[in-house]
N, C-alpha and C positions, 0 to 999 in steps of 0.2 A: 818599465823603462820602455821608450818608443823605439823600434827597429829602425836603424840608421837608414835602412831603404826606404822606409815609409818617410822618414823626414826628407830625403833627397827628392822622392816623387812629389810630396806636397810642395817643397821649394820650386821644383819645376812648373808645377801648375800654376802657382800663384805668380811667379816672376817671369817665366818664358812664355807658358801657354797664354795667361790672361792678362798679362803685363799690368797687374793691380798697381796703381798709384795712390799717393796721399788723397783722401776724400772720396774714393770710389766705393759705392754700395756694391756688395758681393752677396750673392744668394748662394748659399751652400745646401745643396738638397741630396740628402743621404738616406739611401733605402737599404735596410738590411746589412749595415755594417757595424763595427764595433765601435764604442765611444772614443778608443784611443785615436783612431784615425780622425774622427770628427773634431776632437780637440785639437789634433795637431794642424790642421788645415785652417782652423779658426786662429790659432796662434800665428801661422804664416801669414794670413790676411792682415792681422794687427801689426805685424812686424813691418808689412809693406805700407801701413799707413791708411788702410782700408777700414771700412765697417762691415764686418760680417753679419749675415741675417741667416738663421738656420731653420730648414724644415726636414723633418724625418719621417716621411710617409712609410707605411708598411703594406706590403703588396697584398696580403690576405685581407686587410681592413679596407683597401681600395677596391678589391674584387667584391667583398660583401655589399659596399656601397653602390657599385656599379650594377649588381644583379638586378635591382629594382629602380635604378635612378630613371628619372624622366627628363625630357628636354629642358623644363624650367630649371630643375636642379642644376644639370649641366651649363646652362647659359648663366645661372648665378654664380657658380664657381669659376667660371671663365671670366666674368666681369671682374670678380674680387682678385683672382690671380693675375689678371691682366695688369690692374692697377698696381700690383706689387712689381711685376716685371717691367713696368715703365719706369719705375724707381731705380732699377739696378743698371750698374755700368759693366757688371760681370757676373758670370754663373758657373759654378762648379758643381758637378753632379757626380756622385757615386752609386753604383748600383750593385747590391750583394744580394742577399737573401738565400733561403733554404730551397726555393722552388721555381725554377725557370718558367714553368708552365702554369703558374698560379692563376692566370686569366683564361685558362683554356675553356672553362665551361661558362664564361660570361656570354649571354646570348649575342649573336651577331649583331643585331639592330642596335644594341646597348653600346658595343664597341664602335660601331659605325658613327653613332651620335657623339660620342666622347672624341673619337679621332677627329671627325668633320668640324666640330665646334670648338672643344677645348684645346686639343693638341694642334690643330691648325692656327688659332689665334695666339694662344699663349706661347707656343714653341716655334713654329714655323715663321708667323708673322713679327712677333715681338722678340722673342730671345735670340733667335738665329740672325735676324737683320739688325738688331740694335744693341747687342752686348758682346764684349769679349767672353766667349764660353768654351768650355772643355766638359766633356762627358766620357766617364770610364766607368769599367766594371772593377770589382775589387775581389782578390781571391777568397774563396769560401770553400768548404768541404764539398758543397754541392757541385760547385763549378769544376772542381777537381775530379769529381765522380764523373761528371757530364764529359770531360776530356778524357777519361780513362788513366787518370794519373792518381799517384798519391798526393795527400794535401801538401806535403813539404816539397815534393818535386815540383807540383804545379805552383807554388808559391815562388820558388826559385825562378822557374820559367817565366812567371808573370813579371818579376821585377827586372829580369834580363831584357825582356819586351819593352816594358814601360820606361825603363830608365836608358834606353838606347840614346846615342849621341844624335839628337834630331838635328842640331846646327850643322853636322857633317851630311847628313842625309840630304838636308835642305839645299846645301850647295850642289850636290850631284843631281837633284831634281831639275835644275834650271835647263840642262840639255834636253829633258824630256819635254819640258814646257816649249822649248824651241821647235821640237818635232810637232807637237800638237798645233802650235801656231801656223806652220807652214802646210799643213796636211788638209787635204779635202776629202778623200775617201779612205774608209776603214773597211778592212775585212777580216773576219774572225772565222777560223776553221777548226775542227777537230771532231771528236766522235759525236754524232748527233747534232752537229752545230756547223752551219755554214750561212753566215749573215753579214749583209753589208750596210753602210750607211754614210753620210756625209757629216763631217764636223766642221765645215767651213764656216768660218766667221763667228764661231760660238765662243772661242776663248778657252783657257785652261786655269786650273789653280791647282797648287801643291798643298798637300796635308803633311805638315812637318811638326805636328806636335802642339798646334795651337787650338784645335777643336776637339778633336778625340785624343785619348791616350788609351790604349797604344795607337800609335799612327803610322803612316807610311802609304802613301798613295797620290796620285796625281789623276785628276778628273776634268772632264769636259761633258758635254751632251751631244747627243745626235740632232742634226738638223731633224725638226719633229715630225715631218712626213716622209723622210728618207728611207726609214728602216724598211728592210725586205729580207726575208729567209727565215731560218729557224736557228735558236739557241737552246741547248740543253744543259741545264745547270747540274753539277755533280756534288754540291755541298748542301747538306741539310740546312733549313732556315726555319726558325720559330717566329711565327706571326699569329698574333692575337691568341697567343697561348698554345697553337698547335705546331707541331714539328712536320713541315712539309719537306718532301724528298722528291727527287727526279721530276722537278719541275721543268717543263718544255713549253716553249712559246714559239708560236708560228707568226710571223709579221707581214702585212701587207700595207705598203705606202704609211708606215708608221704606226699602225694600229695592231694590237694583238687580236688575231682573229680566231685563234685556236689556243687553249690553254689546257694542259694535263699536269696531273701530279699523282702522288699517292692517294689524295684526296681531291678529285678534280672538281666536285662540287664546292668544296670550300674555297679552292684556290680561284674559282671563277666568281666566288661572292665578293673577294678582295678586289678583283679586277673590274667589278659591276659597282663599286663604292660610287664613282663618278666618272664623267667621260676622260678626264686626264689619266685615270688609273690605267687605262689600256694604251698609253702612250708612255715613252721613256724620257726620263729628266735626267739621267746620268749615265755616263760611260767613264769607268776608272780602272786604272792598273794597280793592283797591290804590290808593295815593295819591301815590307817588313823582314828582313832576314832572320829573326828569331821565330817567325811564325811559320812554320812549314805544313801545318796540316789543320784541318777543321777542329775548333775548340767547341763547336755547337753554340757560338755567341757571335752576333754579327760584328761587334766592335773589334773582335780578333779577326774573324773570318775574312772579312773584307780587306784586310791588310795582308793576308798571306802572300809570301813571295812567291811570284810566278802565277798569280791568280788576276782574275778580272771581275768587276761586277757591272751588270747592265741592268738598270733599275727602273722599273715601272713606277710612274708617279711623277711627283713634282719635281721641277728643275730648281737648282739654286740660282740666287740672283747674279752671281758671278761667273757662271757659265749657263746662261739663260737661254732656253730655246723656246719660250712661250708656253711651256705646258705648266698647268695648275692641276693640283689634286690634293686631297687630303691624304693620299697615300704616298709614301717614299719607301719602296721595298728593295732593299740591297740584295740582290740575288747573285750568288758568287759560282764562278766556274774556275776551278784549279787546272792549270794547263801544264803541270810538271809532268815528267815521264811517268812517275809513279801513278799519277791520276788519269793517265791516258794521253797525255800530250795535247799539241795543238799549236796553231800558228796565229800570228797577227801581222798583218800587212797594212802599211801606211801608203797611200797611192801606188799599190801594187809591189812595193819593197817590202821584203820581210824583215821586220825589226825584232821580233822575239819568237822563239821556237822552243816548244816544250818548257815554258817558263823561264828562259834564258835569253837575255837580250843579246843580239848578234850583231846590231850596229855598233860600230866603233865608239861613237859618242856617247853611247848608253851604257857600256860595259861596267861602269862605276857604280851602276845601281844593281848589279847582280849582287846575291847574298855574300859571297867571299870577300866582296870589296866594301861591304857596308858594316860588318861585324867588328 
């Protein structure tokens, strides 16, 4: 029997997140999850009148292929998968699996080829821009272990987070959108951090369960050349199969001029992917009240209540600052008291301190009001 929480989640993904309607082609992309979940999402798509198409890649198999893949192979698979993506109106992806670092030993040049050709075209250019899409992790024992929790406790946490009342959150986000719209200068301060930039004229977007689940953020982007100062992130981030920690970036006129981490050589290889990788494409505030600490997974960590992410790489079309890159790396800074605190100022007015909104119009977004 399918867990009722799974049914509720699949219903939300199909009807609320992707708004699947009669005649829609829906690509269901499932990695490392059980068949019961995949069958349930298929049922929901059919119930909505859509046509489901299913792919079930395996991370270890993808790794083996990438180890020796050449540019021609990657271009071919990009061509074939692009044709499929062009035929879709919606895309639902689940990510599970036993090992979050499966890709850690794929050569850097292979990963760069894959991301700059395949990921950029199939996902950044086609899927993100032309489909109703949602991407989410699924609770597995390895995720529970990574989060330092029992499997049962992690599953309970997961469904609390993912089955949040997104419609209520969405309504409260409107006040923050108004703040973004009328703000010119942002300043962020905290341990190892003092950075300023402009967001004038960029626009903002709320993430309320339509693209990622779990969700809960409002994002914009800095004016490309306006970023100056240093930001030091306090949340680990897995990229290209490696766990980066203590990433610290120094900016001058928008560009990363110094980057350090637990592996400074590796981190600079990412920022050297292309010119845009050393500029920032997103600034976002995390708001999900059920996510209170790092889970070691970016889809959760970027939504931590009291966090922000300041993202080197490509900008989104709906908050576009002109930056283009094969990279989009959501690096997270948590500003709660437990994590060292910090402040965010909009036009020199304090709006959030130690992860809690102090502006009256934004207090509805504080965790106690969203649960």
